[in-house]
N, C-alpha and C positions, 0 to 999 in steps of 0.2 A: 504493500500500500504506500501511497505518497505520504511522507512525513509531514504532519500538519505544521511543523515549525519552519518548513522551507517554503513559505508563501510570501510573495511580494505583490503588493497592490500598486498598479500603475495609476498615475494621476490622470492620464488621458489614454488615447489609443496606443496600441502596441503594434509596432511594425516588425515583422520577422523577415530579416534580410537587409543588407546594407549596400546593395548595388545601386545603380542609377535610379531604378524605380523606387526603392525604399527611401533613399536619401532625399530625392526630389519631393516625394510625398511629405516627408517630415518637414522640409523647408517651407512648403506651401501651407502647412498647418500652423506655422509660427504666427503669433506668439502662444498659441494653445499648446499645453504640455503634451509631449509624445515621447515614448520610449522606443528605441531601436535596438533589436538584438542581432548580434553578428557572431558567427562562429570563429571569425578571424579578425585581425586588426583591420580597421577601415582601409579600403583600397586593395586588400589581398583577397584573392579567391572570387572576385566578382567578374562575371562574363562581360559586363558593360565596359570594363577597363581594357578589354582586349579587342573591342570593336574597332576595325580599321577604317571602314568607309566613311561613316559620319551619320548625319541625321537628315532625312529627306524632308524638304519643305520648298514650296513654290515661292521663291524670294526674288526672282528676276522679273523684269518688266514684261518679257515675252513669254512668261509662264503663268499658270493659274492654278488655284486650288482645285478647280473642276477638272483640269487635265491631270493633276496628281491623283485625284480620286478615280478617274477613269483608268489610269494605268494600274492602280491598286486593284480595281475590280477585274481588269483583264488578266493580270498576273495570278489572281486568286482562283482561276479556273472554275468559275461558276458558283462558288459558295460564299463569296464575300457579302457581308451585310452592307448594302449600298448606302444606307443612311449613316451607318457608322463611318464608312470610308469618306463620305462627303464632310461629315462634321469634324473628323480628325484632320483631314487635309486643310479645312478652313481654320483650324486652331494652330496649325503647324508654325506659321511665321511668329505668332505670339510666344510660343514655347521656345523657339530658337532665341528670340530676344531675351526671354527669361534666363536662358543659359549664358548668353553673352553678358547680361547684366550681373551674373554671379561670377564672372571672370573667365569664362571659356574663351581662349584666344583664337576664334575662328579665322581662317585665312581670308584676307581681304585684298582688294586691288588698291591702286593709288588713290582712287576716289572714295575709298571706304566701303565699297560694295563687297558682298560676300563672293568669294571665289568658290564655285560649285563644280563637282565632278558629275559625270554621267555614269550611271550603272545600269546593269541589265534590266530590260523591260521598262525603263523610264523613257519617255518621249522627249525629255529635255535634260540639260545639265541642272540637277536639282538637289545634289547632296552637299550640304555644308560640311566642310572638313577642317582639320587642323594639321598643318605640315604634311599634307598628302594622306597619311595613313595613321595619324595619332589622335583621332577625334575622341575615341572612347577613353583613353588614358587622360587626355586633357580635361574632358568634361568631369571625370571622376575626381581629379585633383581639385578642380574648382569647387565641386560640391562638398568634398571633404573639408576644405578650408572654411566654407560657409557654415557647415554643420558644427564644426568645432567652435565657431564664433557665435552660435545661436544658443542662448541660455535655456530656451524652452525645450531643447532636444537633449534627452539623456541617452547616451550610447553605452550599451553594455556589451563588451567584447568577450570572446572566448566562451560563448553560450551556444550550444546546439539544441535545436527544438525537434522533438520527435512526435508529439501528439497535440491535437487541439483539445482544450478543456471545454466541457459543455455544462450548461446550467439550465435545466428544464428545456432542452432542445436548442438553446441559444448558445453560440460560441462566446465564452466568457474568459478566455485566456489560453495559455499554452502550458504544456508540461515540457520542461527543458532540463538541461544538465550542463555542468561545467565540462568543457572539452578536456580539461586537464585532470578531471576527477577520476581516478582509477576505480572508485567504488560506484560510479554511475548514480549518485544520489539524486533523485528527481527533485526539481524545483518547480513550483507552480507560480507563474506570473499571471495574476488576474487583471483583466482590463475590460472596459465597457465595449470596446471594438478591437478586432484583430485584423491587421492588413498583412496578407501574405505577399511577400516580394522575394521569393526564394529562388527564382531562376528556373532553368529548364531541366532537361532529362539527359544531357549529353553523356554523362558517365555511365549510362546504361549500355553504351555501345563501346566496342573494342577500341575504336579510334574516333576521337571527337576533337573539336576546336574549343570546347568548354573547359573551364578550370576543373580540377580533379574532384572537388567536393560537390559539383553540380550534378546530382544524380536522381532528380525527381522526388526529393523528400517532401516538398510542399504539396505537390500533386497527390502523392500517396497519402499523406496525413489528412488532407481535405477529403479525399475519396473515402477513407476509412471512417471519417466522421459523418459521412452521408451526403456530401456535396455532389451535385450533378457535374459531370465532366463533359466537355465538348471537344469533338474532333481529335481525339488522341492518336488516331491512325496517321495523321498528317505530320510527317517528320521531314524536315528539310536537310538535305545533304549538300554542303558547300561543294561546288564542282572542283575547286582548285585548292585542296589541302596540299601543302608541300610534302611530297612523298619521301620523308626521311623517317628514321626510326626514333620517333618521339611521341610521347603520350602525356598530355594532350599534344596534338599536332599543330604546327603553325599554319597560317593561311597565306595564300597569295591573293590579296584582295581583288574583288571584282573591279575596283577602280583601275587596275592594270589593263583589263580588257576594255574598260571605258576609254583608256588612252590609246587603244589600238593594238594591244598585245593579242597574239593569236595562238590557238591550240594546234599543235602538230604531233605527229607520231614519230617513231624512231627513224622513219625514212625521210622526215622533213615535210611530209605532206599534211595539209590541212584537211579536216574531215567535217567540221561543223557547217561548212557552206552547203553541203549536200543534205543536211538534216533540217535546217531551219532558215527562214529568210533573213533573220537577224544574226545568223551565225553565232559567233562567240557571245553576243549580247542577247541571246535568246533567254527566256525565263530560266531560273536556276534549276528547276526540276528537269527541264529539257537538256540542259548542258550536262548536269550531273549524270543523267541516265546515258547520254551519248558516250561520255568518258568511261563510265562503268562498263558499258557493252563493248567498247573498243578494247579496254584492258582484258575483259573476259575472252575476247577473241584472240588474245595472245600478243597484243600490241603494248607498247609503252607510250605514255602520253606526257607531253611537255607544254609548258606555257612559254612562248617565245616573245621576249620583250626587247630583243636586241635592236630591231629596226625602229619600233614605235617609241621606245624610251631611251635606249642606248646608254651613253655615258652619264646621263643625268639621273640615273636610277636612284642612287643613294641619296641625292639631294631631294628628290621628290617623294621617295618612299623609304625613309630611313629604317622603319621597323622591319619591313620585309627584307631590306638589304641586310639587316643584322641577322635575321633568321637564315638567309642564304649563306652568309659568311660563316655562321656556326656549322653549317652542313658542308662547307667547302665548295659552294657553288658561286660562280661569278655571273650574275644575270646580265652583265654588260657584254660578255662574250659567250655565255652558255645558256641554253634554254633550261627552265626550271622544271624538274620532274613533279607531276601533280597526280592526284587521285581524289575522288569524292570522299568526304568525311562528314560524320554527323555534325550538324551546326546549329540547328534551331528547331524548336517545337511549335508548330502552329496551334496545336491543341492545348488544352489546359482546363483550369477550373472555370466553368461557365460564369460569365458576369453579364450584367446589364450595361446600359450606356453610362452609368456612373461608377462602375467597378464593383458593385455589390453582387455577391454570389447567392446561391439558392439557400444558404444557411444564414439565419439571422445573426448579425454581429460579425460576419466574416466578409472581408473584401479581398480582392486579388488584383495585383498590378504587375506589369512586366511579363516575362516569358511564362511564368506559372499560370497566367490567366489566358482565357480565350474570350476575346471581346467581339469577335466576328470581323475584325479588320483584315486579317490575313487570308481567310478562306483556306483553300487547299495548298496555297503556295505563297509565302510571304514575298512581297516586293522588296527589293534590296533597300536597306537603310530605313525601312519603316519600323524596325524594332525599337530603336532608341526613341523615335517619335511617339510610338504608342505608349511607351513607359512614362514619358513626361506629360503627355496629354491626359492619360488616365490617372497619373499621380495627382495632377491638378484637380481633376474631377472628384476623386475620392476625398481630397483635402477639403474641397468646397462643400461636399455633401456632409462630411463629418463636422466641419466648422459650423454648418447650418443647423446642427442638432442641438445647439446650446451646450448644456452640461453633459449631454449624452446619458446613456444608461449607467446606473451604478453597477459595479462588478457584483454579480450574484454569487450565492454559495455554489461552488462547483460540485458537480456530481463526481465524486472521486471514484475512478474505475479501479477494479481489482487488477492492476497491472502486474503481469507475471514477472517474477524475477528474471533478470537477463544477465549474461556475462558482460555485455557491452562491447565485446570484441567483434569487430567486423570480420566475417568469415571470408578471408581473402581468396581461398580456392573457389568457393561457391560464387563470389563476385566475379572472378575471372571467367567462370563458366557462363554466368548470366550475360556478361558483355559479349562473349564469343557467340552465344546463342542468338542474341538480338541482332548482331551484325550479320550472321549467316542466314537467318530466317525472317527477320523483320527489318531488313535493310533497304537498299535502293530499290530492289525488286523483291516481291513476295509472291508466295503461292499457297494454296490451301494446305497442302501436305506439310510444308515447312512451318506454317503458322500453327498448325496443330502440334507439331513437334515442339515448337517453342513454348506453347502453353503447357504442355505436359512436363517439359523440363522445369519451367517456372514453378509449377505445383510441387514437383519433387524437391526442388531447392527450398521451397517454403517449409515442407515437412521436415527435412533433415536439418534445418537451421532454427527450428522453433525454439524460442527462448534465448537466442544468442544476441540479437540486436534488433530493436524496433526501427532503427535507421535502415537496416537491410530489408525489413518487412515493408517499409515505405517504398523502397526501390522495387521490390517484387510486385507490390501493388501497382505501381506505375507501369511496369513492364506488362502486367496482366491486362491493364486497360488498353495499352497500345496494340498488343497482339490480338486481343478479342475484337476490338473495333476494326482492325485491319482484316480480320477473317470475315467480319460481317459486311464489309463494303466490297461487293463483288463487281468491281469496275476499276479502271485506272483513272486517276484524277490528281493533278498537281503532284504533291510529294508522296502520293500513295500509288505505287505501280504494281499491279497484279500481273504476273506472267501468264496466269491462267484466265484472266479477264482483261486483256490488253486494251480494250476499247473503253471510251467514256460513255456512260449511260445517262442520258438527259433526265431520266426519272429519278436518278440519285443525286441530283444537284441540290443538295440540302445539307445542313449541318447535322453531324452525329451528336446525339445526346445519350449519355450512358452513365449508369451508377456502378459502383463496385459490385453490388449484388447482381446486376446484369452481366458484368464481365466474368464474375465467378461462375455463373450458370453456363456461359459459353465455354469457359475453361473446363468445367466438369464434362461437358459434352465432347470437347476435344480429346480429353484423356480417354474417354470410352472409345473414340474412333481411332486414336493413335495406335 
């Protein structure tokens, strides 16, 4: 049982996660008190800090929010919420100005106008950037400085959250623990509202661009508490992960292709021109699938920047140049070896237009949420935009509640004792399973195998780690929804159902109970 003397009452809302989404939400709530929980020191372990491209917004005179929304809808492959896309695109410029006002040094020309890149599936140069490929890092540094200087924000570092706490069906806090505590003593943080900003699911896959701790914990704990989950089958694989022996793997940003870099194979031949009219600037799912299939056919794939960028590479893209140097690659004279890697999750905890979930007292923002903006395939650089737009919306909604709900008496669950030790062998098997059977291409047989494997891993690790249970829960949701969607659309490609079915142009909504029922059936069939 939870020790009753390990209870902390938060004065205001509790934000779980300290990436861009969590910190921006906290800043927008000032001067209202808010507590932010982070498993690591601020700036460490956040996916946002690794974002290379930037933030999408129609800032140029020859661009418009309507065009941005239209590109978002087109890239989303038929399942984008068009009202959400229009409203987010309309707010984009204001949120970029918020970030600039907080100190983000966006690239500007001699007249002070934003210098913007063009990325895949955008009809214009629309991505506000910092030093070419350092937007995520620069934005996070600006937000961290602002948070440190804001008295109303209490940041508690070194805290891992494993469960949501309920009070009469309402989310009333979280059960957490000190990362450094070998005894895994649970700590209850009670709060009138909880905002999940825990990031995506990258660590469920063998190779990902996400930080190591980003493993679907928030999605899993929300699902176990009864939240409705949307579109978990839609997983985005970045086409051009740098193919070196690193985990997480570095990215060769889409901005390189926006500057004219091309994809070639070991013979020097381009292949994207025969696949899509936009060639290397086709939507991410198209490019990732083409590279995956080219590699599966026995080829090697490279991103060639020699002619398009040449000797200016390090000056324009210092982060990527550093990654290449560490791998012994000179992009000025050599093409960069690439392969698709897990990058982003379009699915997540279902929210409405304000960021509120199906559970009273629970909000979600950033990659852990599914707002309807991304549909089946996220448009490049819309992720940072979604985080700040919905962070502002959640803050506005919570600030409008006055004093909010008083933290209720939490229904203390009979949490089973656990060792707290992450089962590394089973985690490695889970990641291999997800990559092999729930990756760039899926099929019914492989998905059933994945679900049966996940169920077995859950049985054999029972009582070891609720953090791992959250991972297994997220993996179950992804695989079960993928098995149920019998078509190919966006980030979900079924080898056995290769065509897109117009009748399935809708959002998936699923609960953990639904997913477990699918998993049980899959075990019987496997």
